[in-house]
Backbone as numpy.savetxt, mean C-alpha at the origin, in Angstrom:
# Nx Ny Nz CAx CAy CAz Cx Cy Cz
13.07 -7.70 2.65 12.22 -6.53 2.65 13.11 -5.29 2.65
12.92 -4.38 1.70 13.73 -3.16 1.66 13.61 -2.35 2.94
14.71 -1.74 3.35 14.76 -0.98 4.60 13.83 0.22 4.60
13.52 0.77 3.43 12.69 1.97 3.38 11.20 1.69 3.57
10.83 0.44 3.63 9.41 0.11 3.83 9.02 0.28 5.30
7.91 0.97 5.54 7.38 1.04 6.90 6.60 -0.24 7.23
6.00 -0.31 8.39 5.20 -1.48 8.77 3.99 -1.65 7.86
3.47 -0.56 7.34 2.28 -0.58 6.50 2.45 0.45 5.39
1.83 0.21 4.22 1.89 1.20 3.15 0.97 2.40 3.40
0.16 2.35 4.45 -0.81 3.42 4.73 -0.11 4.77 4.88
-0.68 5.79 4.24 -0.16 7.16 4.35 -1.23 8.10 4.89
-2.23 7.54 5.56 -3.30 8.29 6.22 -4.12 9.14 5.25
-4.27 8.66 4.03 -5.14 9.30 3.05 -6.13 8.26 2.52
-6.63 7.44 3.41 -7.46 6.30 3.02 -8.77 6.73 2.39
-9.02 6.20 1.22 -10.29 6.47 0.56 -11.18 5.24 0.51
-10.67 4.08 0.95 -11.52 2.89 0.93 -12.63 3.03 1.95
-12.41 3.77 3.02 -13.47 4.02 4.00 -14.59 4.87 3.40
-14.29 5.55 2.31 -15.28 6.39 1.63 -15.95 5.65 0.48
-15.59 4.37 0.29 -16.23 3.55 -0.72 -15.39 3.24 -1.94
-14.18 3.77 -2.02 -13.31 3.44 -3.16 -12.82 2.00 -3.04
-12.77 1.30 -4.16 -12.25 -0.06 -4.16 -10.73 -0.07 -4.01
-10.06 0.97 -4.53 -8.61 1.10 -4.41 -8.30 2.42 -3.72
-7.49 2.38 -2.70 -7.15 3.56 -1.92 -6.32 4.54 -2.76
-6.73 5.80 -2.77 -5.97 6.81 -3.51 -4.68 7.17 -2.78
-4.60 6.86 -1.48 -3.41 7.18 -0.71 -2.27 6.20 -0.93
-2.55 4.91 -0.74 -1.49 3.91 -0.82 -1.57 2.98 -2.02
-2.76 2.85 -2.61 -2.92 1.97 -3.77 -3.41 0.58 -3.45
-3.63 0.28 -2.15 -4.13 -1.04 -1.80 -5.63 -1.13 -2.09
-6.06 -2.36 -2.34 -7.49 -2.58 -2.52 -8.17 -2.56 -1.16
-9.50 -2.46 -1.19 -10.27 -2.50 0.05 -9.93 -3.76 0.85
-9.88 -4.90 0.17 -9.58 -6.17 0.86 -8.17 -6.17 1.45
-7.21 -5.62 0.72 -5.84 -5.57 1.24 -5.75 -4.69 2.48
-6.46 -3.58 2.48 -6.48 -2.70 3.65 -7.12 -3.44 4.83
-8.27 -4.05 4.59 -9.01 -4.72 5.65 -8.26 -5.91 6.23
-7.49 -6.61 5.41 -6.82 -7.83 5.84 -5.35 -7.65 6.23
-4.82 -6.45 6.09 -3.38 -6.22 6.28 -2.85 -6.81 7.59
-3.50 -6.53 8.71 -2.98 -7.00 10.00 -3.01 -8.52 10.13
-3.87 -9.18 9.36 -3.98 -10.64 9.43 -3.11 -11.35 8.41
-2.52 -10.61 7.48 -1.70 -11.22 6.43 -0.36 -11.72 6.99
0.10 -12.84 6.44 1.44 -13.30 6.80 2.47 -12.56 5.96
3.73 -12.79 6.24 4.81 -12.07 5.58 4.80 -12.27 4.06
4.46 -13.47 3.61 4.43 -13.76 2.18 3.34 -12.96 1.49
2.17 -12.93 2.07 1.05 -12.18 1.49 1.37 -10.68 1.47
1.95 -10.18 2.55 2.31 -8.76 2.59 3.36 -8.44 1.53
4.32 -9.32 1.36 5.35 -9.09 0.34 4.74 -9.02 -1.05
3.77 -9.86 -1.32 3.09 -9.81 -2.62 2.40 -8.47 -2.81
1.77 -7.96 -1.77 1.10 -6.65 -1.86 2.14 -5.56 -2.05
3.22 -5.60 -1.27 4.28 -4.59 -1.42 4.80 -4.56 -2.86
5.06 -5.73 -3.42 5.58 -5.78 -4.79 4.58 -5.22 -5.79
3.30 -5.57 -5.62 2.28 -5.03 -6.51 2.18 -3.52 -6.38
2.24 -3.02 -5.15 2.16 -1.57 -4.94 3.35 -0.84 -5.55
4.53 -1.40 -5.40 5.72 -0.78 -5.98 5.59 -0.70 -7.49
5.06 -1.75 -8.11 4.82 -1.74 -9.56 3.72 -0.75 -9.92
2.68 -0.68 -9.10 1.55 0.24 -9.31 2.05 1.68 -9.42
2.87 2.10 -8.45 3.35 3.49 -8.45 4.40 3.72 -9.52
5.27 2.74 -9.76 6.29 2.86 -10.79 5.64 3.00 -12.17
4.58 2.23 -12.43 3.89 2.30 -13.72 3.27 3.67 -13.97
2.99 4.38 -12.89 2.42 5.72 -13.00 3.49 6.80 -13.01
4.74 6.38 -12.91 5.85 7.33 -12.90 5.91 8.15 -11.63
5.39 7.57 -10.55 5.34 8.28 -9.27 6.11 7.53 -8.21
6.70 8.25 -7.26 7.35 7.55 -6.15 6.28 6.95 -5.24
6.62 5.86 -4.60 5.69 5.25 -3.65 5.40 6.25 -2.53
4.14 6.45 -2.18 3.78 7.47 -1.18 4.43 7.28 0.18
4.67 6.04 0.58 5.28 5.81 1.90 6.74 6.26 1.93
7.36 6.44 0.76 8.73 6.95 0.73 8.77 8.46 0.95
7.61 9.10 0.82 7.52 10.55 0.98 7.15 10.95 2.41
6.86 9.95 3.25 6.55 10.26 4.65 7.80 10.72 5.35
7.65 11.56 6.29 8.85 11.98 7.00 8.53 12.72 8.16
């Protein structure tokens, strides 16, 4: 797991609570947000990899890298 990853991809801009299927803040799906704490390391790694590709495909830095 890369050192720059926090415990969660959440950046406190959650839109899934407002009914979005994909969070505009972190890029996780509603199910990924809801299940994050119950996921094992393998499942989380799969989400991390998908999210990194999601932001890279958009030409944007991953939002959790901008936290500070």
